N, CA and C of each residue as an Amber inpcrd file, in Angstrom:
protein
   315
   1.2290000  -0.8400000  -0.5450000  -0.5070000   0.0540000  -0.0410000
   0.7270000   0.8070000  -0.4570000   0.5810000   2.6010000  -0.3160000
   1.5290000   3.6070000  -0.6910000   1.0920000   3.9100000   0.2060000
   2.7140000   4.8050000   0.6180000   2.6850000   5.1780000   2.5890000
   2.2090000   6.9240000   2.5020000   1.5440000   6.7510000   3.6050000
   0.2550000   8.2630000   3.6550000   2.2590000   9.2160000   3.9420000
   1.4620000  10.0530000   3.4110000   2.1240000  11.5880000   3.9040000
   1.7640000  12.6130000   4.8040000   2.7130000  13.8430000   5.2350000
   1.5010000  15.2760000   5.4790000   1.3120000  15.2190000   4.5660000
   0.1050000  16.0930000   4.8930000  -0.7740000  16.9220000   4.8470000
  -1.5030000  16.2790000   2.9820000  -2.2780000  14.6660000   3.5110000
  -2.4300000  14.3060000   3.0800000  -1.5580000  13.4480000   1.0720000
  -0.8290000  13.1170000   1.1530000  -0.0370000  12.9940000   0.6360000
   0.3760000  11.1610000   0.5470000   0.5840000  10.6910000  -0.0780000
   1.1930000   9.6350000  -0.4530000   2.6330000   9.1850000  -1.5200000
   3.3930000   8.4910000  -1.0880000   4.5850000   8.0120000  -2.0410000
   3.5640000   7.2620000  -2.5760000   4.0640000   6.7410000  -4.1050000
   3.0160000   5.4500000  -4.8060000   3.9220000   4.5260000  -4.8770000
   5.0670000   4.7530000  -5.2060000   6.4910000   3.6310000  -4.8630000
   6.9890000   3.2520000  -4.5820000   6.4270000   2.6080000  -3.0210000
   7.1240000   1.8900000  -1.6510000   7.0720000   0.7960000  -2.4590000
   8.0000000  -0.5420000  -1.5990000   7.6990000  -1.6550000  -1.0680000
   6.7640000  -2.3800000  -0.7640000   6.0820000  -3.7450000  -1.4890000
   5.3270000  -4.1310000  -0.1750000   5.7770000  -5.7980000  -0.5690000
   5.2000000  -5.9360000   0.7080000   5.9230000  -7.5310000   1.1540000
   4.9640000  -8.2300000   1.0620000   3.7680000  -8.0210000   0.9990000
   2.7550000  -8.8730000   0.8340000   1.8490000  -8.8200000  -0.2550000
   0.8010000  -9.8310000  -1.0070000   0.6700000 -10.1060000  -2.4260000
  -0.3980000 -10.2070000  -2.4370000  -1.5230000 -10.3220000  -2.7050000
  -2.9520000 -11.3320000  -3.3850000  -2.4770000 -11.8900000  -4.3850000
  -2.2310000 -13.4120000  -4.0480000  -3.0210000 -13.9000000  -5.2670000
  -4.0910000 -14.0540000  -6.5870000  -5.0210000 -13.4330000  -5.7830000
  -5.9480000 -13.4320000  -6.2180000  -5.9370000 -11.6280000  -7.4810000
  -5.1760000 -10.7820000  -6.5130000  -5.7730000  -9.4880000  -7.3490000
  -4.4900000  -9.9520000  -8.5010000  -3.1760000 -11.1570000  -8.3740000
  -2.4040000 -11.4990000 -10.1910000  -3.1860000 -12.0290000 -10.7230000
  -4.1840000 -12.9120000 -10.6280000  -5.0960000 -12.7770000 -11.6060000
  -5.8900000 -11.9550000 -11.7720000  -6.8630000 -11.0520000 -11.1650000
  -7.6470000  -9.7780000 -12.2480000  -6.6920000  -8.5200000 -12.5190000
  -5.6380000  -8.6270000 -12.3610000  -4.5330000  -7.7150000 -12.7960000
  -4.4400000  -8.1290000 -14.7780000  -4.6610000  -8.8690000 -14.8130000
  -4.5170000  -9.0580000 -16.3120000  -5.1460000  -9.2310000 -16.6520000
  -6.5140000  -9.0080000 -16.3330000  -7.7550000  -8.4160000 -17.6250000
  -7.9400000  -6.9460000 -16.5650000  -7.4110000  -6.3270000 -15.7080000
  -7.7790000  -4.7720000 -15.3120000  -6.9040000  -4.4700000 -16.6420000
  -5.5240000  -4.6510000 -16.0300000  -4.1110000  -3.6360000 -16.4760000
  -4.2930000  -3.7860000 -18.2740000  -5.2060000  -4.4040000 -18.3590000
  -5.6140000  -5.2570000 -20.1250000  -6.5990000  -3.5470000 -19.9170000
  -7.2020000  -3.4050000 -19.9260000  -8.1650000  -2.0740000 -19.5710000
  -7.4630000  -0.1780000 -19.6160000  -7.0440000  -0.7010000 -18.1500000
  -6.2470000   0.0430000 -18.2420000  -5.4320000   0.9470000 -19.2540000
  -3.9670000  -0.2970000 -20.2290000  -3.8250000   0.0940000 -20.6880000
  -4.3390000   0.3560000 -22.3140000  -5.8760000  -0.5210000 -22.2430000
  -6.3790000   0.4580000 -24.0500000  -6.5130000   1.6520000 -23.8010000
  -7.1930000   2.4750000 -22.3800000  -7.3060000   4.1570000 -21.7340000
  -6.1630000   4.4410000 -22.3430000  -5.2350000   4.0750000 -21.7360000
  -4.1100000   4.8940000 -21.8550000  -3.6170000   5.3480000 -22.9790000
  -3.4270000   4.1120000 -24.1740000  -3.2740000   4.2030000 -25.2400000
  -3.8060000   5.3910000 -25.6070000  -5.3780000   4.9290000 -25.7010000
  -6.9630000   6.2270000 -26.2540000  -5.8470000   7.7620000 -25.7860000
  -5.6870000   7.4850000 -24.3480000  -5.7020000   9.2510000 -24.5010000
  -3.9690000   9.2450000 -24.6960000  -2.9600000   8.6270000 -24.5040000
  -1.3470000   8.8130000 -25.3810000  -2.1280000   8.8950000 -26.6010000
  -1.9550000   9.0500000 -27.2860000  -2.3380000   8.8610000 -28.7150000
  -2.8960000  10.3000000 -28.6790000  -4.0330000  10.7500000 -28.0840000
  -4.8120000  12.1820000 -27.9040000  -3.1350000  12.6530000 -27.4660000
  -3.0340000  13.0630000 -26.5690000  -2.1590000  13.5350000 -26.2480000
  -0.5170000  13.5950000 -26.9080000  -0.5410000  13.0790000 -27.7170000
   0.4690000  12.7100000 -28.3180000   0.2680000  14.6690000 -29.5170000
  -1.0630000  13.7250000 -30.2710000  -1.8860000  15.1910000 -31.0560000
  -1.8830000  16.6010000 -30.5460000  -1.4320000  16.8220000 -29.5750000
  -1.8220000  17.5680000 -28.3030000  -0.7500000  18.1860000 -27.9280000
   0.3500000  17.2300000 -27.7430000   1.4570000  17.8820000 -28.0150000
   1.9690000  18.3200000 -29.5430000   1.7430000  17.5480000 -30.6530000
   1.8830000  18.3600000 -31.7360000   1.5350000  19.8010000 -31.8650000
   0.4130000  19.7480000 -31.4890000  -0.1410000  21.5030000 -31.8880000
   0.4340000  22.2000000 -31.2010000   0.6790000  21.5220000 -30.0240000
   1.3070000  22.1120000 -29.1440000   2.5430000  23.0960000 -29.6990000
   2.8900000  22.2370000 -30.3260000   4.2230000  23.0250000 -31.1000000
   4.1310000  23.6150000 -31.6550000   3.4280000  23.9620000 -32.8050000
   3.0630000  24.5290000 -33.8520000   2.3400000  26.4040000 -32.9170000
   1.7010000  25.5720000 -31.4440000   0.9810000  27.3840000 -31.3580000
   3.0870000  27.6380000 -30.3520000   3.0340000  27.1180000 -29.8810000
   4.7370000  27.4060000 -29.5000000   4.9610000  28.3100000 -30.9750000
   5.2060000  27.7080000 -31.9640000   6.4930000  28.1670000 -32.6950000
   5.6060000  29.6320000 -33.7360000   3.9940000  29.3760000 -33.4860000
   4.0870000  30.8060000 -34.2020000   3.2000000  32.1640000 -32.9740000
   2.6520000  31.8820000 -31.7870000   2.4690000  32.2030000 -31.4490000
   3.1830000  32.7110000 -30.1450000   4.8900000  31.7130000 -29.6720000
   5.5560000  32.0290000 -28.3190000   5.2270000  31.9750000 -27.8890000
   4.1350000  30.9560000 -27.1700000   3.6530000  31.1550000 -25.8050000
   2.5540000  29.1720000 -25.7540000   2.5450000  28.8040000 -25.0740000
   2.0760000  27.6180000 -24.9500000   0.3230000  27.6990000 -24.4920000
  -0.2370000  27.1870000 -25.3550000  -1.4900000  26.8580000 -24.9430000
  -2.2940000  26.2530000 -23.4910000  -3.2060000  26.8220000 -22.7660000
  -2.8410000  26.3280000 -21.2020000  -3.6010000  25.1370000 -21.8430000
  -5.0100000  25.5880000 -22.5370000  -5.4230000  23.5270000 -22.1100000
  -5.0710000  22.3350000 -22.5500000  -4.2540000  22.7280000 -23.9450000
  -3.1990000  21.3310000 -23.7830000  -2.2240000  21.0690000 -23.5270000
  -1.9610000  22.5730000 -22.3760000  -0.5300000  21.6650000 -21.1960000
  -1.3390000  21.2090000 -20.8260000  -2.7390000  21.8370000 -20.3580000
  -3.4090000  20.4250000 -19.0500000  -3.9520000  19.7100000 -20.0110000
  -3.7880000  19.4740000 -20.6840000  -3.9280000  17.7970000 -21.8510000
  -2.9610000  16.9760000 -21.3330000  -2.2410000  17.1900000 -21.2560000
  -1.1260000  16.5240000 -21.5130000  -0.5340000  15.7220000 -20.4100000
  -0.5280000  16.8220000 -19.7380000  -0.7820000  16.6300000 -17.8890000
  -1.2060000  16.0970000 -17.6900000  -2.2680000  15.8290000 -17.9900000
  -3.0080000  14.6550000 -17.4980000  -2.6080000  13.7230000 -17.5340000
  -2.7260000  13.6350000 -19.1020000  -1.9640000  12.2240000 -19.5170000
  -0.9980000  11.5540000 -18.5190000  -0.0010000  12.2540000 -18.0910000
   1.7110000  12.0580000 -17.6530000   0.7650000  12.0620000 -16.1720000
   0.2110000  12.1650000 -15.5530000   0.0410000  12.1660000 -14.1530000
  -1.0960000  10.6570000 -13.3330000  -1.7230000  11.0030000 -14.8800000
  -2.6850000   9.6710000 -14.8050000  -1.3160000   7.7150000 -14.9860000
  -0.5900000   8.4000000 -16.5650000   0.2970000   7.7250000 -16.4970000
   1.0020000   6.6640000 -15.6700000   1.7180000   8.2510000 -14.4450000
   2.2840000   8.1410000 -13.1830000   1.8310000   6.8910000 -12.2900000
   0.3820000   7.7350000 -12.3470000  -1.0440000   7.3010000 -11.5170000
  -0.9930000   5.5100000 -11.6620000  -0.7430000   5.4680000 -12.7310000
  -1.2850000   3.2270000 -12.7690000   0.3840000   2.8700000 -13.1530000
   1.1000000   3.4790000 -13.5630000   2.4390000   2.2620000 -13.4470000
   2.7160000   1.5290000 -11.9710000   2.5550000   2.1320000 -11.5250000
   2.8050000   1.0700000 -10.4310000   1.5410000  -0.0610000  -9.8100000
   1.2400000   0.1320000 -10.2090000  -0.1360000  -1.4200000 -10.4710000
   0.1450000  -1.9590000 -11.5440000  -0.0540000  -1.5390000 -12.2340000
   0.7620000  -2.4940000 -13.9130000   2.0270000  -2.9400000 -13.6910000
   2.6990000  -2.6260000 -13.1270000   4.3080000  -3.2830000 -12.5170000
   4.8160000  -4.5420000 -11.4950000   3.2940000  -3.7150000 -11.0930000
   3.0440000  -5.4270000  -9.9260000   3.5980000  -4.6550000  -8.7530000
   3.7590000  -2.8710000  -8.3440000   4.1880000  -2.7380000  -7.6710000
   3.2100000  -2.7850000  -6.3350000   1.8860000  -2.9520000  -6.4940000
   0.7590000  -2.0860000  -5.3810000  -0.0760000  -3.1710000  -5.5490000
  -0.8560000  -3.8360000  -5.3170000  -2.2400000  -4.2300000  -4.7830000
  -3.3000000  -3.0160000  -5.2910000  -3.2280000  -1.6980000  -4.7300000
  -3.9290000  -1.3520000  -4.4930000  -4.5560000  -0.8860000  -6.2780000
  -5.6660000  -1.0120000  -6.9950000  -6.5910000  -1.2900000  -8.1720000
  -6.7870000   0.6100000  -8.0810000  -6.2530000   0.7480000  -9.3580000
  -6.7010000   2.8010000  -9.6520000  -7.5410000   2.8800000 -10.6640000
  -8.2130000   4.1680000 -10.8430000  -9.7330000   3.5600000 -11.3390000
  -8.6090000   3.3640000 -13.0850000  -9.7240000   3.0550000 -13.6550000
 -10.0720000   2.4450000 -15.5530000  -9.9660000   4.1570000 -15.6880000
 -10.8090000   5.1590000 -15.0380000 -10.2730000   6.4200000 -16.2710000
 -10.0810000   7.1550000 -15.0940000  -8.9290000   8.3410000 -15.6530000
  -8.2530000   9.5320000 -15.1970000  -9.2670000   9.7010000 -13.7430000
  -7.6050000   9.3790000 -12.5190000  -8.2830000  10.8190000 -11.7550000
  -7.6910000  11.5190000 -11.5140000  -7.7540000  12.9210000 -11.0590000
  -6.7370000  14.0980000 -10.7260000  -5.5880000  13.5770000 -10.0900000
  -4.5840000  14.0740000  -9.9290000  -3.8470000  13.5180000  -9.1050000
  -2.4320000  14.2550000  -9.4010000  -2.1560000  14.5780000  -8.6570000
  -0.6560000  15.6650000  -8.4470000   0.8470000  15.1430000  -8.2690000
   1.3260000  15.5040000  -9.2000000   2.6460000  14.9930000  -8.9340000
   4.0580000  16.2470000  -8.1590000   4.2360000  16.1370000  -7.1300000
   5.6200000  17.0100000  -6.5580000   6.4380000  16.3470000  -6.4770000
   7.9620000  17.1290000  -6.6220000   9.5720000  17.0350000  -6.6840000
   9.8640000  17.1080000  -5.9220000  10.3710000  15.8700000  -4.5820000
  11.4050000  16.7710000  -3.6230000  12.2050000  17.5330000  -3.5820000
  12.2530000  18.3340000  -2.5950000  13.7910000  19.9900000  -2.9720000
  14.9710000  18.8020000  -1.8970000
């Protein structure tokens, strides 16, 4: 399980000794569904990055809407990767949830 941190934050990638065997079987199907959503979301994010490139080139600034969509994709990817790579048994939502990522100074 992810470690709870101060101010309601939790660390996503921590070592968990115990693992559920049934969850391992469920994960095969569930991870497939998550990866389909992730691929579709990723293709749309790539299109947004391509459009963002032109916006920056022509206008000299970034589009906030495009940036937020790309940021949402990256946050969703980080949110589900721990489950897909067998780091945790905590199942993420199939559809993207609001997740914020911070870097420790």
